[in-house]
C-alpha positions as CSV (number, residue, x, y, z in Angstrom):
1,M,-0.3,-0.3,-0.3
2,R,2.0,2.8,-1.5
3,V,0.7,6.8,0.2
4,L,2.2,10.0,-0.5
5,I,1.5,12.5,2.1
6,C,1.5,16.4,1.6
7,D,1.1,18.8,3.5
8,D,3.3,22.3,4.4
9,S,3.6,21.4,8.4
10,A,6.9,19.8,9.0
11,F,5.3,18.7,12.3
12,M,2.4,16.9,10.6
13,R,4.2,15.6,8.0
14,R,6.2,13.8,10.6
15,A,2.6,13.2,12.4
16,I,1.2,12.0,9.4
17,R,4.1,9.3,8.3
18,S,4.8,8.0,12.0
19,M,0.9,6.9,12.1
20,L,1.1,5.2,8.4
21,E,4.3,3.7,8.9
22,S,3.0,2.2,12.5
23,D,1.3,-0.7,9.8
24,P,4.4,-2.9,8.3
25,E,1.8,-2.8,5.1
26,I,1.8,0.8,4.2
27,E,4.9,2.3,2.4
28,V,5.4,6.4,2.6
29,V,6.5,6.5,-1.3
30,G,7.1,10.5,-1.2
31,V,6.4,14.2,1.3
32,A,5.6,16.9,-0.3
33,H,5.1,20.4,1.0
34,N,2.7,21.6,-1.3
35,G,0.3,21.2,-3.4
36,E,2.5,21.3,-7.2
37,Q,5.2,19.0,-5.1
38,A,2.3,16.6,-4.4
39,L,1.3,16.7,-8.6
40,D,4.8,16.0,-9.7
41,L,5.5,13.1,-7.2
42,V,2.2,11.6,-7.9
43,R,3.2,11.2,-11.5
44,R,6.7,9.8,-10.4
45,H,5.3,7.1,-8.0
46,S,1.8,6.8,-8.9
47,P,1.0,6.0,-5.1
48,D,-2.5,4.0,-4.0
49,V,-3.6,7.2,-1.6
50,V,-2.6,10.3,-1.4
51,T,-3.4,12.5,1.9
52,M,-4.0,16.1,1.1
53,D,-3.6,19.3,3.2
54,I,-5.7,22.0,2.0
55,E,-4.2,25.1,2.9
56,M,-0.4,25.5,1.3
57,P,2.0,27.9,-0.2
58,V,2.4,27.9,-4.2
59,M,-0.4,25.5,-4.9
60,D,-3.5,24.8,-2.7
61,G,-4.8,21.4,-1.3
62,L,-7.9,21.9,-3.6
63,T,-6.0,23.3,-7.0
64,A,-4.0,19.9,-6.2
65,L,-6.8,17.8,-6.0
66,R,-8.3,18.9,-9.0
67,R,-5.2,18.9,-11.1
68,I,-4.4,14.9,-9.9
69,M,-8.0,13.9,-10.6
70,A,-7.7,15.6,-14.3
71,E,-4.6,13.7,-14.8
72,H,-3.9,10.9,-12.9
73,P,-6.7,9.8,-10.9
74,T,-6.1,8.8,-7.4
75,H,-8.0,8.0,-4.1
76,V,-6.8,11.3,-2.0
77,V,-7.9,11.6,1.7
78,M,-7.7,15.4,2.6
79,V,-6.4,16.6,5.8
80,S,-8.7,19.5,6.8
81,S,-8.3,21.9,10.5
82,L,-11.2,20.6,12.9
83,T,-12.8,24.3,12.0
84,T,-15.7,25.9,10.2
85,A,-13.3,27.2,7.5
86,G,-12.0,24.1,7.3
87,S,-15.0,22.0,6.8
88,K,-16.7,23.8,4.3
89,A,-13.4,23.1,2.3
90,A,-13.6,19.8,3.2
91,L,-16.7,19.4,1.8
92,D,-15.9,21.3,-1.3
93,A,-13.0,18.9,-1.7
94,L,-15.6,15.8,-1.5
95,R,-17.6,17.3,-4.4
96,L,-14.2,17.4,-6.5
97,G,-13.4,14.0,-6.1
98,A,-11.6,13.4,-2.7
99,A,-12.3,9.9,-1.4
100,D,-13.0,11.1,2.4
101,V,-11.8,13.5,5.1
102,F,-9.5,13.0,8.0
103,A,-9.8,15.7,10.4
104,K,-6.9,17.8,12.2
105,D,-6.2,19.8,15.1
106,H,-2.5,20.5,15.9
107,S,-3.3,21.0,19.3
108,T,-4.3,17.6,20.2
109,V,-2.3,15.5,18.1
110,S,0.2,14.3,20.5
111,A,-2.6,13.7,22.8
112,N,-4.5,11.9,20.8
113,I,-2.2,10.2,18.5
114,G,-3.5,6.5,19.1
115,E,-6.9,7.1,18.4
116,M,-6.1,9.3,15.5
117,R,-3.6,6.7,14.2
118,D,-6.0,4.0,14.3
119,D,-8.5,6.0,12.2
120,L,-6.3,7.5,9.8
121,V,-4.7,3.8,8.9
122,R,-7.9,2.3,8.5
123,R,-9.1,4.9,6.1
124,V,-5.9,4.7,4.1
125,R,-5.7,0.7,3.9
126,A,-9.7,0.4,2.9
127,L,-8.9,3.2,0.3
128,A,-6.1,1.6,-1.5
129,V,-7.6,-1.7,-2.2
130,A,-10.7,-0.1,-3.6
131,R,-11.0,0.4,-6.9
132,K,-9.1,3.3,-8.8
133,P,-11.4,6.6,-9.6
134,S,-12.3,7.0,-12.6
135,P,-10.7,9.9,-15.0
136,R,-11.9,13.0,-15.8
137,T,-12.0,14.3,-19.1
138,S,-11.2,17.7,-18.0
139,P,-10.5,19.4,-14.2
140,A,-13.4,19.2,-12.0
141,K,-14.9,22.7,-11.2
142,P,-15.6,24.6,-8.0
143,A,-18.4,23.7,-5.9
144,G,-21.8,25.5,-7.7
145,G,-21.2,24.1,-11.5
146,S,-19.1,21.0,-10.3
147,T,-19.9,17.3,-11.2
148,T,-18.1,15.4,-8.4
149,R,-16.4,11.7,-9.6
150,A,-19.4,10.1,-7.2
151,A,-21.8,11.9,-9.2
152,A,-19.8,11.3,-12.4
153,R,-20.4,7.6,-11.8
154,V,-23.6,7.3,-10.6
155,G,-25.1,6.4,-14.0
156,P,-26.7,3.0,-14.0
157,A,-24.8,1.3,-16.7
158,K,-28.4,-0.3,-17.7
159,T,-32.2,0.1,-16.8
160,E,-32.5,-0.6,-12.9
161,T,-35.4,-2.4,-11.4
162,I,-36.4,-0.3,-8.9
163,P,-38.4,-2.1,-5.9
164,D,-42.1,-1.3,-5.8
165,V,-42.0,0.6,-2.1
166,R,-45.5,2.0,-1.3
167,A,-45.6,5.2,0.4
168,A,-48.1,3.8,2.6
169,D,-45.9,1.6,4.3
170,V,-42.9,4.1,4.9
171,D,-43.4,6.3,7.9
172,L,-39.6,6.9,8.4
173,V,-36.1,7.1,6.0
174,V,-32.7,6.5,7.8
175,I,-30.0,6.7,6.0
176,G,-26.2,5.8,6.4
177,S,-23.1,6.7,4.8
178,S,-19.3,7.1,5.1
179,T,-16.4,7.5,2.5
180,G,-17.2,8.9,-0.2
181,G,-20.6,9.5,0.9
182,P,-21.2,13.3,1.4
183,P,-21.8,13.8,-2.7
184,V,-23.9,10.6,-2.7
185,V,-26.1,12.2,0.3
186,E,-26.4,15.5,-1.8
187,R,-27.6,13.7,-5.1
188,V,-30.0,11.3,-3.3
189,L,-30.9,14.3,-0.8
190,K,-31.9,16.5,-3.9
191,A,-34.4,14.3,-5.2
192,I,-36.9,15.0,-2.1
193,P,-39.6,17.0,-3.1
194,V,-41.5,19.7,-1.1
195,G,-44.5,18.6,0.4
196,S,-43.3,15.0,1.6
197,R,-44.4,14.0,5.1
198,V,-41.8,11.3,5.7
199,P,-39.3,12.5,8.1
200,I,-35.8,11.6,7.1
201,V,-32.3,11.0,9.1
202,V,-28.9,11.2,7.8
203,A,-26.1,9.3,9.8
204,Q,-22.8,10.2,8.3
205,H,-19.1,9.4,9.4
206,M,-17.9,12.9,10.2
207,P,-16.8,15.2,13.2
208,R,-19.2,17.5,14.4
209,M,-18.2,20.9,12.4
210,F,-18.2,18.9,9.5
211,T,-21.9,17.7,10.3
212,E,-23.2,21.5,11.3
213,S,-21.4,22.3,7.7
214,M,-23.1,19.8,5.7
215,A,-26.4,20.4,6.9
216,A,-26.2,24.3,6.3
217,R,-25.4,23.0,2.7
218,L,-27.8,20.6,2.1
219,D,-30.1,23.2,3.2
220,Q,-29.4,25.3,0.5
221,L,-29.6,22.4,-2.3
222,C,-32.7,20.5,-1.4
223,S,-36.3,21.3,-1.3
224,V,-37.3,20.6,1.9
225,K,-35.9,22.0,5.2
226,V,-32.7,20.4,6.6
227,V,-31.8,20.4,10.1
228,H,-28.9,19.7,12.3
229,L,-30.2,17.4,15.4
230,Q,-29.6,18.6,18.6
231,P,-30.6,16.1,21.7
232,G,-34.9,15.8,22.3
233,M,-35.5,17.9,19.2
234,P,-38.7,15.9,17.6
235,L,-38.4,14.9,14.2
236,E,-40.3,17.2,11.6
237,P,-42.6,15.7,8.9
238,G,-40.9,16.1,5.5
239,A,-37.6,17.4,7.1
240,I,-33.6,15.9,6.3
241,H,-32.1,15.5,9.9
242,V,-28.4,15.5,9.5
243,A,-27.0,13.4,12.7
244,P,-24.4,14.9,14.5
245,G,-20.8,14.0,15.0
246,G,-18.7,12.6,17.4
247,E,-22.1,10.9,19.1
248,N,-24.8,8.0,18.3
249,T,-28.5,9.6,17.3
250,H,-30.9,6.9,19.0
251,L,-34.5,7.6,17.7
252,K,-37.4,6.8,20.5
253,R,-41.0,7.3,20.4
254,S,-43.1,9.4,22.8
255,S,-45.8,8.4,24.4
256,S,-47.9,10.8,21.6
257,G,-46.3,8.5,19.5
258,R,-44.1,11.3,18.1
259,L,-40.7,10.5,17.3
260,T,-37.8,12.4,19.2
261,V,-33.7,12.0,19.4
262,R,-31.5,10.8,22.0
263,I,-27.5,11.7,21.8
264,D,-24.9,10.5,23.2
265,R,-21.7,8.2,23.3
266,E,-23.7,5.0,23.4
267,P,-23.4,2.1,23.0
268,E,-19.5,1.5,24.3
269,G,-17.4,0.5,22.0
270,T,-18.8,2.4,18.9
271,L,-15.9,1.9,16.5
272,Y,-17.8,4.7,13.9
273,F,-19.8,8.2,15.2
274,P,-22.5,8.4,14.5
275,S,-23.1,5.0,14.5
276,V,-25.3,4.0,11.7
277,D,-26.2,0.6,13.4
278,A,-27.2,2.5,16.5
279,L,-29.5,4.4,14.3
280,F,-30.8,1.8,12.5
281,R,-31.4,-0.3,15.6
282,S,-33.1,2.5,17.2
283,A,-35.9,3.2,13.9
284,A,-36.6,-0.7,13.5
285,E,-37.8,0.0,17.3
286,A,-39.3,2.7,17.3
287,I,-41.0,2.2,14.0
288,G,-40.7,-1.1,13.1
289,R,-41.7,-2.6,9.3
290,K,-42.7,1.2,8.7
291,A,-39.1,2.0,8.6
292,F,-36.9,2.2,5.3
293,G,-33.4,2.2,5.1
294,V,-30.3,3.1,3.0
295,V,-26.7,2.3,3.0
296,L,-24.6,4.4,1.0
297,T,-20.8,3.6,0.3
298,G,-17.8,3.6,3.0
299,M,-15.7,1.2,4.7
300,G,-16.1,-1.2,7.4
301,E,-19.5,-2.6,8.3
302,D,-21.4,0.0,10.3
303,G,-24.9,-0.4,9.3
304,G,-25.1,-4.3,8.5
305,V,-26.4,-5.4,12.2
306,G,-28.6,-2.4,12.3
307,A,-30.3,-2.9,8.6
308,A,-30.3,-6.9,9.6
309,E,-32.3,-5.7,12.8
310,L,-34.9,-3.3,10.6
311,A,-35.5,-6.2,8.1
312,R,-35.9,-8.6,10.8
313,R,-38.7,-6.3,11.8
314,G,-40.6,-6.1,8.2
315,G,-38.5,-3.0,7.2
316,K,-37.3,-2.5,4.5
317,V,-33.5,-1.5,3.2
318,V,-31.7,-0.7,0.1
319,A,-27.8,-0.4,-0.8
320,Q,-25.7,1.4,-3.1
321,E,-24.9,-0.8,-6.0
322,E,-20.7,-2.1,-5.8
323,S,-19.8,-0.4,-9.1
324,S,-20.6,3.4,-8.1
325,C,-19.0,3.2,-4.2
326,V,-15.9,4.3,-3.7
327,V,-15.4,1.5,-0.8
328,Y,-17.8,-1.0,-0.9
329,G,-17.9,-2.0,2.7
330,M,-21.1,-0.8,4.5
331,P,-23.3,-1.8,1.4
332,K,-21.6,-5.1,0.9
333,A,-22.4,-5.8,5.0
334,V,-25.8,-5.3,4.6
335,V,-26.1,-7.5,1.2
336,S,-24.0,-10.0,2.3
337,R,-26.5,-10.3,5.5
338,N,-29.2,-10.7,2.8
339,A,-30.8,-7.8,4.7
340,A,-31.6,-5.5,1.7
341,I,-34.9,-6.1,-1.2
342,A,-32.2,-4.2,-3.6
343,S,-28.6,-3.1,-5.0
344,L,-28.8,0.4,-6.8
345,S,-27.0,2.9,-8.3
346,P,-27.0,6.5,-6.1
347,Q,-30.1,7.5,-9.6
348,G,-32.3,4.1,-8.6
349,I,-32.1,5.1,-5.1
350,A,-32.7,9.4,-5.6
351,E,-35.9,7.4,-8.1
352,L,-37.0,5.7,-5.3
353,L,-37.0,8.2,-2.3
354,S,-38.9,10.6,-4.9
355,R,-41.5,7.9,-5.6
356,I,-41.9,7.2,-2.0
357,C,-42.2,10.7,-0.6
358,G,-43.9,11.8,-3.8
359,A,-46.4,9.6,-3.5
360,A,-46.8,10.5,0.4
361,R,-47.2,13.7,-0.5
362,Q,-50.4,13.4,-2.5
363,A,-51.6,11.3,-0.3
364,A,-51.2,13.5,3.0
């Protein structure tokens, strides 16, 4: 597993190298101080994965990312500051083709080195064995008129069979996503029509500041209201609710029948936050057969157990099909447990959600 590191901070270059080289299967093939150097080293070494800082002199990370994805498509993990500006830049990077984002905080690197190391190594290992990103015919443009790598690949190669799911059978949609997910989440949620009565909850593996920025962007892009969940908040009919990063979101039904959320770090031993398993399990308990789950691209197996529990209680789940995933880990975990009624492209998932929520709007 060959990795190139690009960061203008000597401290972060040493820290990232130390973290990666703790795994004997990872080889650091080059170290760059800026995007221009990174681009040259990518051409020379053809790494499996690049870790890329965003704010750098000479050539910044977003410019380098666009050039890499146009000239030498490679899995890129953006190393972003855990700030509001950093989180917005990270989301821009994901839309431009970055596979994942790793949050850095210089003030806590030394104290949290073990946790950060394990997290970074997991991400790099998952991407190193994943399918190479598709080449671009021209450099991607910044957010607004951009077409991300994920979006560029979402169209099905042949006509898909969309499962027949009746709107009357769906009172809640829960969506789980990880590596490569944010552009796909945007694509499928933009299909939700105004006036739907079905609440939607999204769990995307990201730090809290990143999920806050994600919710704000989705609120601008989508036709329906998007909120960042807070403890005890009730779910609004027809709204999209983004689970906060760094904690788990659990759904519960009040005595009046209204759905609210509990947000905490339970259960112990959770590997990814917000946990898709925790969200889906609580949906299965609160809603049962009227819950509809969607599991998108992501590393690991988060969502597999929760999807199986949801299916056991009569709910329905679809998974993103393999060829459109950046990492086919989470959807595979669902399919391997026979919990999915179908594997669909993001375009197919968007069409299905549009049908369900559109029909729900008409029936309301």
